[in-house]
C-alpha positions as CSV (number, residue, x, y, z in Angstrom):
1,X,28.8,-46.6,-29.2
2,X,25.5,-45.1,-30.5
3,X,25.1,-44.1,-34.1
4,X,26.3,-40.6,-35.3
5,X,24.2,-37.6,-35.0
6,X,23.1,-36.3,-38.4
7,X,21.1,-33.4,-39.8
8,X,20.3,-30.4,-37.7
9,X,20.9,-30.5,-33.8
10,X,19.4,-27.4,-32.2
11,X,21.1,-25.6,-29.3
12,X,18.0,-24.5,-27.4
13,X,17.5,-21.5,-25.1
14,X,16.9,-22.2,-21.4
15,X,13.5,-20.6,-20.9
16,X,13.1,-18.3,-17.9
17,X,10.4,-16.6,-16.1
18,X,10.4,-12.8,-15.5
19,X,11.9,-13.1,-12.0
20,X,14.9,-14.9,-13.6
21,X,14.0,-18.4,-12.4
22,X,14.1,-21.4,-14.9
23,X,10.7,-22.0,-16.6
24,X,10.6,-25.8,-17.1
25,X,7.1,-25.7,-18.3
26,X,8.2,-24.2,-21.6
27,X,10.6,-27.1,-22.5
28,X,8.0,-29.6,-23.8
29,X,6.8,-26.9,-26.3
30,X,10.4,-26.3,-27.4
31,X,10.9,-30.0,-27.9
32,X,7.7,-30.5,-29.9
33,X,8.6,-27.6,-32.0
34,X,12.0,-28.9,-32.9
35,X,10.7,-32.3,-33.8
36,X,8.0,-30.8,-35.9
37,X,10.6,-28.8,-37.9
38,X,12.6,-32.0,-38.6
39,X,15.4,-31.2,-36.1
40,X,17.1,-34.4,-35.0
41,X,18.5,-33.4,-31.6
42,X,18.9,-30.9,-28.9
43,X,22.3,-29.8,-27.4
44,X,21.1,-28.4,-24.0
45,X,22.7,-26.2,-21.5
46,X,25.5,-25.1,-23.8
47,X,26.3,-21.5,-24.8
48,X,22.9,-20.7,-26.2
49,X,21.3,-22.3,-23.2
50,X,23.4,-20.0,-20.8
51,X,24.7,-23.2,-19.1
52,X,27.3,-21.3,-17.3
53,X,24.8,-19.0,-15.9
54,X,22.7,-21.8,-14.3
55,X,23.4,-23.6,-11.1
56,X,24.2,-27.3,-11.1
57,X,20.8,-28.1,-9.8
58,X,19.1,-26.0,-12.4
59,X,21.0,-27.7,-15.0
60,X,19.9,-31.1,-13.7
61,X,16.3,-30.0,-13.6
62,X,16.6,-28.7,-17.2
63,X,18.0,-32.0,-18.3
64,X,15.2,-33.8,-16.6
65,X,12.6,-31.7,-18.2
66,X,14.0,-32.3,-21.7
67,X,14.2,-36.1,-21.2
68,X,10.7,-36.4,-19.8
69,X,8.2,-37.4,-22.6
70,X,10.6,-36.5,-25.3
71,X,9.6,-37.0,-28.9
72,X,11.1,-40.1,-30.2
73,X,12.8,-38.5,-33.1
74,X,14.7,-36.1,-30.8
75,X,18.0,-37.0,-29.2
76,X,19.4,-34.9,-26.3
77,X,23.0,-34.2,-25.8
78,X,23.6,-32.7,-22.3
79,X,26.5,-30.2,-22.0
80,X,28.2,-30.9,-18.6
81,X,31.1,-28.5,-18.9
82,X,31.8,-26.6,-15.7
83,X,35.0,-24.9,-14.3
84,X,34.8,-27.3,-11.2
85,X,35.6,-30.8,-12.3
86,X,33.5,-32.5,-9.6
87,X,30.4,-30.4,-10.7
88,X,31.0,-31.5,-14.3
89,X,31.3,-35.1,-13.2
90,X,28.0,-34.7,-11.2
91,X,26.3,-33.4,-14.3
92,X,27.7,-36.2,-16.5
93,X,26.7,-38.9,-14.1
94,X,23.2,-37.3,-13.8
95,X,22.8,-37.2,-17.6
96,X,23.6,-40.9,-17.8
97,X,21.1,-41.8,-15.1
98,X,18.4,-39.6,-16.7
99,X,18.7,-41.2,-20.1
100,X,20.5,-38.7,-22.2
101,X,21.8,-39.7,-25.6
102,X,25.3,-38.2,-25.1
103,X,27.3,-35.8,-23.1
104,X,29.6,-32.9,-24.1
105,X,32.0,-30.6,-22.3
106,X,33.6,-27.3,-23.3
107,X,37.2,-26.7,-22.3
108,X,37.7,-25.0,-18.9
109,X,38.0,-21.2,-19.4
110,X,39.5,-19.9,-16.3
111,X,42.4,-22.0,-15.4
112,X,42.9,-23.3,-19.0
113,X,44.9,-26.4,-20.0
114,X,48.4,-25.6,-21.2
115,X,48.7,-28.5,-23.7
116,X,46.6,-30.9,-25.7
117,X,47.6,-33.6,-23.4
118,X,46.2,-31.7,-20.4
119,X,43.0,-31.0,-22.3
120,X,42.6,-34.7,-23.0
121,X,43.3,-35.6,-19.4
122,X,40.6,-33.1,-18.3
123,X,38.1,-34.5,-20.7
124,X,38.9,-38.1,-19.7
125,X,38.0,-37.4,-16.2
126,X,34.5,-35.9,-17.3
127,X,33.8,-38.9,-19.7
128,X,34.4,-41.6,-17.3
129,X,31.7,-40.2,-15.0
130,X,29.2,-41.4,-17.7
131,X,30.9,-44.4,-19.3
132,X,27.9,-45.7,-21.1
133,X,27.3,-42.4,-23.0
134,X,29.0,-41.2,-26.1
135,X,31.3,-38.2,-25.1
136,X,31.9,-35.0,-27.2
137,X,34.4,-32.4,-26.7
138,X,32.9,-28.9,-27.4
139,X,35.5,-26.9,-29.3
140,X,34.7,-23.2,-29.1
141,X,37.9,-21.2,-28.7
142,X,36.1,-17.8,-29.2
143,X,34.6,-18.3,-25.8
144,X,37.1,-20.5,-23.9
145,X,40.5,-19.5,-25.2
146,X,41.4,-23.1,-25.5
147,X,42.5,-23.3,-28.9
148,X,44.6,-26.4,-30.0
149,X,44.4,-28.2,-33.3
150,X,41.4,-30.7,-32.9
151,X,43.3,-33.2,-35.1
152,X,45.9,-33.3,-32.3
153,X,43.1,-33.8,-29.7
154,X,41.7,-36.8,-31.7
155,X,45.1,-38.4,-32.0
156,X,45.5,-38.5,-28.3
157,X,41.9,-38.7,-27.0
158,X,41.1,-41.6,-29.3
159,X,43.5,-43.7,-27.3
160,X,42.6,-42.3,-23.9
161,X,38.9,-42.0,-23.9
162,X,36.9,-45.1,-24.5
163,X,33.5,-43.5,-25.0
164,X,34.8,-40.6,-27.2
165,X,32.3,-40.0,-29.9
166,X,33.6,-36.8,-31.5
167,X,33.6,-33.1,-31.4
168,X,31.2,-30.2,-31.5
169,X,33.4,-28.1,-33.7
170,X,32.4,-24.4,-33.2
171,X,35.3,-22.7,-35.1
172,X,36.1,-21.2,-38.5
173,X,39.2,-23.3,-39.1
174,X,38.0,-25.5,-42.0
175,X,41.4,-27.1,-42.5
176,X,41.3,-28.5,-39.1
177,X,37.7,-29.5,-39.4
178,X,38.4,-31.5,-42.6
179,X,41.2,-33.3,-41.0
180,X,39.1,-34.3,-38.1
181,X,36.4,-35.6,-40.5
182,X,38.9,-37.7,-42.3
183,X,40.8,-39.0,-39.1
184,X,40.8,-42.8,-39.1
185,X,38.6,-43.0,-42.1
186,X,35.8,-40.9,-40.6
187,X,35.6,-42.7,-37.3
188,X,34.4,-39.8,-35.2
189,X,31.4,-37.7,-35.3
190,X,32.6,-34.0,-36.0
191,X,29.4,-31.9,-35.6
192,X,29.7,-28.4,-37.3
193,X,28.8,-25.4,-35.1
194,X,29.0,-22.3,-37.2
195,X,25.5,-21.8,-38.7
196,X,26.6,-19.0,-40.9
197,X,29.0,-21.1,-42.9
198,X,27.2,-24.5,-42.8
199,X,27.3,-24.8,-46.6
200,X,31.1,-24.7,-46.6
201,X,31.2,-27.6,-44.0
202,X,28.8,-29.6,-46.0
203,X,31.1,-29.3,-49.1
204,X,33.9,-30.7,-47.0
205,X,31.8,-33.6,-45.8
206,X,29.8,-32.5,-42.8
207,X,26.7,-34.6,-42.1
208,X,25.6,-33.2,-38.8
209,X,25.5,-29.8,-37.3
210,X,24.8,-28.1,-34.0
211,X,23.4,-24.5,-33.9
212,X,21.3,-22.0,-32.0
213,X,19.6,-20.6,-35.2
214,X,18.0,-24.0,-36.0
215,X,15.6,-23.0,-33.1
216,X,13.9,-20.4,-35.4
217,X,15.2,-21.0,-38.8
218,X,15.2,-24.7,-39.4
219,X,13.1,-24.5,-42.5
220,X,15.8,-22.4,-44.2
221,X,18.5,-25.0,-43.3
222,X,16.4,-27.9,-44.2
223,X,16.0,-26.3,-47.7
224,X,19.7,-25.7,-47.8
225,X,20.5,-29.4,-46.9
226,X,18.0,-30.7,-49.5
227,X,19.4,-28.4,-52.2
228,X,23.0,-29.4,-51.4
229,X,22.0,-33.2,-51.5
230,X,20.4,-32.6,-54.9
231,X,23.5,-30.7,-56.3
232,X,21.5,-27.5,-56.5
233,X,24.2,-25.2,-55.4
234,X,22.5,-22.1,-56.4
235,X,19.5,-22.7,-54.2
236,X,21.8,-23.8,-51.3
237,X,23.8,-20.6,-51.6
238,X,20.6,-18.5,-51.6
239,X,19.4,-20.2,-48.4
240,X,22.8,-19.8,-46.8
241,X,22.7,-16.2,-47.6
242,X,19.2,-15.8,-46.3
243,X,20.4,-17.3,-43.0
244,X,23.5,-15.1,-43.0
245,X,21.3,-11.9,-43.6
246,X,19.2,-12.8,-40.5
247,X,22.1,-13.7,-38.3
248,X,23.7,-10.3,-39.1
249,X,20.6,-8.6,-37.8
250,X,20.6,-10.7,-34.7
251,X,24.3,-9.9,-34.0
252,X,23.7,-6.2,-34.7
253,X,21.0,-6.2,-32.0
254,X,23.0,-7.8,-29.3
255,X,23.6,-11.5,-30.1
256,X,22.2,-14.0,-27.7
257,X,19.6,-11.8,-26.1
258,X,18.2,-10.8,-29.4
259,X,18.2,-14.5,-30.6
260,X,16.2,-15.4,-27.3
261,X,13.7,-12.5,-28.2
262,X,13.3,-13.9,-31.7
263,X,11.8,-17.1,-30.2
264,X,8.6,-15.0,-29.8
265,X,8.3,-14.7,-33.5
266,X,8.0,-18.6,-33.8
267,X,5.5,-18.6,-30.9
268,X,7.6,-19.7,-27.9
269,X,8.3,-17.2,-25.3
270,X,11.7,-18.2,-23.7
271,X,11.8,-15.1,-21.4
272,X,14.8,-12.9,-20.4
273,X,18.5,-13.8,-20.2
274,X,20.6,-13.8,-17.1
275,X,23.2,-11.3,-16.0
276,X,25.7,-10.4,-17.2
277,X,23.7,-10.6,-20.4
278,X,21.0,-7.9,-20.7
279,X,17.5,-8.5,-21.9
280,X,16.3,-6.2,-24.7
281,X,13.9,-3.5,-23.8
282,X,10.5,-3.3,-25.4
283,X,11.8,-0.6,-27.8
284,X,14.9,-2.6,-28.7
285,X,12.9,-5.7,-29.3
286,X,10.6,-3.7,-31.6
287,X,13.6,-2.4,-33.5
288,X,14.9,-5.9,-33.9
289,X,11.7,-7.3,-35.3
290,X,11.5,-4.3,-37.8
291,X,14.9,-5.1,-39.0
292,X,14.1,-8.7,-39.3
293,X,11.3,-7.9,-41.5
294,X,13.4,-6.0,-43.9
295,X,15.6,-9.1,-44.5
296,X,12.6,-11.3,-45.0
297,X,12.5,-13.3,-41.8
298,X,9.3,-15.4,-42.1
299,X,7.1,-15.7,-39.0
300,X,5.5,-19.0,-38.4
301,X,3.0,-17.4,-35.9
302,X,1.9,-13.8,-34.9
303,X,4.0,-12.0,-32.5
304,X,3.3,-12.8,-28.9
305,X,2.0,-10.1,-26.5
306,X,4.9,-8.2,-25.1
307,X,5.8,-9.4,-21.6
308,X,6.6,-7.1,-18.7
309,X,10.3,-6.3,-18.5
310,X,12.2,-8.6,-16.0
311,X,12.9,-7.5,-12.5
312,X,16.6,-6.3,-12.2
313,X,18.9,-8.5,-10.3
């Protein structure tokens, strides 16, 4: 089994052209920017990457683009979750063949498992399609409605899934998170997925985290991590609050569509979002940028020229 993931792992946006097609040419720029910011990995085609809004073929091409000429410091975890088991297994096998570092799957969110045992059985079928890769379960009950104690998942899955590496834990239940961290003397890699409370997870023992805001706020979190390691809690709290203030603006302006627009402020145009999400209008984007300025969001580059609005689909 490969070593645990540590530090910041970004969940990148899937770049798109104005006609809604995937823009693979932007991915190398994203990868270089993350590596330059000290980010250790990329968790692709997840929630932030609009994975469930992409076709299987598109997801495979996105994975190929991320894994072609990747910076040596950056490890790629491919999210292969799908409501169709065979499609999920196809994505998993493709990730293995393409040279991914690991795979992950979210719980099925239409026909949901009725028990932890059923969830483990589901995950085992996905994991066995890429037996040489570490497998992570992507726990995000706010999106899936699949909400079992992850400590119970680990107790069963640790015996059933040979390549189980850990959990991407995107939930606020810090009691369950801590139990997972300590299970079998910390055997599994429990990556924390709530950027806005990262400091709380660090206090409990987190060593790795996956988040969308690491795409455009990595320096803030790097300062948070450094301050925490040095025992400078005042600075760590200040950096966490700075991130919270920016996240609050992003949420107020629409969540993921606003976050994708914010990539323009770090010099990377990731384009529109896909339906049912709605791309911000020019006026909404300007209002977002103005509110970001009020909370001190630091731009690493000048704003890009505004692109034409996407064609309605």
